[in-house]
N, C-alpha and C positions, 0 to 999 in steps of 0.2 A: 231707777230712772225711770223716765215719762219715755214714750214712742218719738218722742224727735230727739233728745238725747241716745236714745238706743242707735237710731237713724244716723245719728253725726258721729257714731265708733264703727261704724257698719263699713271697715276699710281694709280687714282681714289683715291686719297689722299684729303681728306676735307682742304681747306685752308680759315682761316678767314679773309677777303677782310674788313669788318668794323660789328660791334657789329650785326649788323642787317641780314648778309651776308656771307655764307661760298659757297664755288663753289669747282669743282674739273673736271678735265679732264679724262673720262670714258677710262677702260684699255682696249685694241683691238689689236689683232694681225694683222688688216688688215690695208691697207692703205687710203680706204676709210671709212668712216663712216658715216650714212644719216639718217634720220626717224625717231627720239626718239619716246618711249612710254612710258609713267610712269605707274605704275600700285601697289597700296596698298596690301601686301600679310596679311594672316589670322594671322600672329602673330607680325604683325607691321612693318615687313620688304618693304622697297621698291625695288620693279623691273623696270629696264629700260631694254626695247627690242629695237633694231634698224637692219639695216642690213648693212652689210660690206661687200666688195672684193676690186677688183681692180679697178672698172668704175661701174656704174651704166647703167642698162640692158647688163652687161658681164655674162655669165653663172656660173662663181667663184661669184658671189654675193650672201648671208647667211643670213640667220639670227642669229642675238645675242644676250645674254643679259646677265647683271649681277646684282647683288644682294647689296643692303646696310641692311644688319641688323639695327634693333631699336637700337639706341644710338652708331652705330657704326662711325668710323672719315674716313672709308676708304670702297672704294668700292670692294668686293669680284672678282675675276678673270672672264674674260669673257668666256660666256658657248656657244657653237653653238647649234642650236637648229632644222636646215633644214641640208635637206643635198641631195638635189638635184643636179647633176654636170650637168643638160641640160637646166636649167632654173635658169633665173633674179629672184630669191626672194626676194620680199620687202613689206615693210607698214607692219610690224608688230602690231598687235593689241590683248593684254592680256584681258582676260574676266572669272571673275569670276561668276561660274552659281548658281543657288538657290540651287543646292543639295552640294555647297562648292567644285567642281572640276572647276581647271584650265585648261583654255583652251586659244592655241596660232593660233589665224588667221592670214593668210598673202596670200598676191600674188604672181602667179608663171606665169614668162611670158617667150617665149623666144624671144631672145634678146631683141631692143626696140620697140616691136611689141605690146604694150598694149590692142590693139584689139582683142589679142588672148590668153589674162590674163586668170588665173583660181584660184578660192579663195581656197586655202587650211588650213584644221583644224588639232590638232595635242593636246592631252592634255598634259599638263604639270605635271611635279611630283619633287619635291624636296628629297634631299637625306635626310633620316633620322638622319644619323649620321654625316651631313656638310649642313647644312643650305643655304650655298653658291652656293651650286649645284642643277642645274637644269637639266629635262632630257625631252625628249620627243618621246611618242609613234611613231607608224608609220603613222599614220594621213590619211587623205583623202580627195579628193576635195569635195567640195560642188556640187550640182546639180544645180546651177545656169549657164545661157550662158555664154560662150568666153567674154572676154571684159569687164566684172564687176572687178571693183577694188575696195579697201578700204583703210580706212584712222584712221576712228573714233570709240572708243566702242558701243559694244550694247547697246539696251535698250530692258529690259524685262517688257512687258505691262502689265496692272491689270491681264487680262485672263490667266498669263503664256508664251504668245508668244514671240521669240525673234524677235528683228528688230534690222537688221545688214545695218546701212547706204552704201550705195553703190552709186558709178558714172560708169557709162557705156562709155565705150571706143568703141564706134559703130564702126564696121568692114564697110570698103569703098571699095568693091570688083574691085581686080587689083590697089589699091590706097595704099598708108603708111600710117598709122595714122600719126596723127599730134596735135590728140585734137580738132579739128574745130567741132566735132559733139559731144563731150562729153556732156552728161546730166546727172539729179540725177535720183536715185530710190533707193526703201529701199528692202531686202530681208528681207523674214517675212517666220520663221518655227512655227510652231503649235506644233510641236514633238520633240523639246529638240534638233533640227539641223540634225534630221533624214533626214528629206526633207525641201524644199526649194520652194518658189516661188517668181516671183520679179513682183513689184509696180513702176510704173514708176509715176515721178514726172511731170506735164504739165507743159509747156515754160520754162525748167530748160535750153537750150541750155546752156553750157561753165558752169555751175556750178555746180563745185566738190569739193570733200575733205566735204561730209555733217557731220555736226558736231551738233549735235543735244541736248538741255541740257531742262531739266523739269522746267515748269513753275508755277507747281502746280495745283490738280485739272483736273488730265489728260491733261493740257495743256504742249503741246511742243511748244519749237522754237528752227529754225534751221538753221546754219549758215554756206555759202560756197565759198571757193577760187574761183575767176573767171578767166577762160582763156582769157576774154578780157583783163585783169589788169588793172580793174575801181576800182570797190569797192566790199567789201565785200556784199554779199546777205541776206537776211533774208526771212525765211519763218515761216509759222504758223500753228499748229494744235491744233484743240480742242478737239478731240476724240480720246487721244492718239495713235497717229501717222496712225489713219485709213485714215485720208485724209490731204492735206496739202496745205494752198494758194500759191499763184503765187510768185517765189522768186522776191524780191523787194530789191534795193539799200540800205544800212545803210549809216553811216555818217565816217565808216572807210574805208581809200583806199586800196587796195588789189593788188599786182603785179605780180599776177598767181603763188603765193607759199601759201604753207603750213599755214594753220590755224588750233586752235583749243578754245574751249570755256567750260565753265565749269560754273554749277549753284553752286553760295556758300552756307554757311551755312545760313548767313544772309538774303538770297534771292536777292542780286543781283546776276548780269553776271558777269564774266571776262572771259576774251579774250585774248590770244595772239599771236602775229603776227607781220609781217613787215609791217607797215601803211604807206606804198607808193604806187604809183600805176605808169604806163606807163607814164601819165602826168606829171611826175616829173623827167624824165631822158628819154635821147636820144638812153639808152644804148639798144642794141638788139643781139641776136642769132637766128640762123634759126630753129633751135628745139633744143627740150630735148635730143635727141640720135645723133647729128651729130658728136660724135668723137670715135663712135664705130668701124668707117671703115672697116663696113661690107658691101660686094658688093648687092645692090640691087637695081634694076633700076625702080625700082616703084616710077609712080608719088605721090608726097605727095597729102595728100586727097583733094577734092576739096573746098571749102569752102560754098558753093552753098547750101542754106537750115541750114546753119549752124553758126558758126564765124569764124572772123580771129583769130587766137591764137598769143598772144603776149609773145614771149619769152626771156629774159636776161635781164630785170629789177632787178634792181640791189635788194639784198635781204638784208635790212639793214635800221634803228635800229632792236631791237627787244624791244617789248613796251607790258606792260601787263593793256589793255583796262579796265574800268568798266562802268557796267552801273546799273541803279536804274530801267529801265522802260522796263526789258524783253528782254531789246538787242534792243529798236527800236533806241536808242544815247547812244553811249560813250562819255562821256564830261570830265570823269578823265583819262588819259595816263601816267602809268607810265615807265619812260623810264630801259629796265635791262640792254641793250649794245649797243652800237653806232659802228659803222666802214663803210668804202667802199661799203661793202654788193656786189664786183663784183663777177658776176656769169655767165660771157661769156665761161668760160672752166669749166669744170667738174674735170677736171685733179686734183688730191689729193695732188703732187708729188712736180708740179713746181713753188707754191707759186701765180701763176696769182690768183686764186680761194679764195675770201676772203668773202664769204656768211656767215650770222648768221642765221637759216634757218628753217621751219620744227619743230618749237617751240612745247614743249607738257607742261600741268601744272597740279597740283594734287595738292587738299587742306588737309593737314595733319589735323588731328584727333587734335591737340593740334592747329589747328588756322595757323602753319606755311603753306608758299607755294612754293610749290617744281615745280621747273622747269627745261625742258630740250631742247638743241636745237643745230642743227648741226654748228662747229666751223670748217670754212674752207673747209669743207667735208673731213677734214683732222681726226677730231673726234669730240666727243659726247661728250659736255659741259652741265653739272650738276651744278644749281644754287639754294640755299635753302634761304629763307627770313622767320627768325623768324616773332613769333607770333607779332600783330601788325605793320607787314610789311604795309598795308595799312594808317597808321597815315599820318594826313594831311599835318605834314613839311617834309615829305617823296615823296608828290605829285609833281609830275611836268611835264609838257608838253614832247611830244615824237618830 
């Protein structure tokens, strides 16, 4: 599909592809749509949030969301949930707190300067007369250092503490951010987000997009995207996230693009990602924000003491990977969609971008699997796999 064909299909209407699969392209008024996040609402409706605008890093990038009511066959209209005209607002995370209030967390950065990013939160309310309508309050910034970025949902510890997975885009004075010194961290709030403290993960250079899952009995595992575009990395905590092991490579390749992981009701771990690495392709680009066209004469950050980030590795296929050993190995990999995955340009209008990236996943109460991911930087694609999606006759390698 070219960008115009994709745009004509962005109506949110669910289409039956097979008895086991339905899909839709979510509606959006923006030409670029990226970084989907799925969340189940209290009445069984499904919410999808993402960021949209003209180009990632531009100040017109804002957070949008749409609602699919329980049993409905069409996603509702897009709702704009952030309104800062001076910042690029990215990577939404929806979180239902223990008291039932729904919160939106997202990043806010000037241009492509991820090392100047701050995290913002705002309460989300639904219109009592129209369940398709979402709105946010004024919101506020978290009291965390600049350069904190998010992608994955919060975890509530047994003592009530909120744990927010973070990756640090560390500032290098006089140099442009390029990902060379990014590390993993956890934001911790003991008072329902009034104040925060930051705890860094040791030996985590290049490990970003920390995605934690429960292993039961106070144990957690977390998985990382890697700036080095080699493998998904894994860490483990035996004390509800108070301390973490040194991140180590899993058996899933990674292309320096986002992953998401989930603990299924049957105890298995599911991960959705692009299981390819820099070793699989020679495609490269200079940086994530090399198309912004802004006058910035600073040199790129010196990788000394950090890593050499790799950008431009193809972002396809999308695969759902399953583990029965707490995420140490993922022998079962279900292909969701394949394609060229070309991501040497972030432009959403000229058809060069063919990526299927930044996937998210959610297991429904009935066992259905809900997936969402970026489709050619032009749309957010939603896929529903019916209960029984993991039957043996549906499994095939990616």
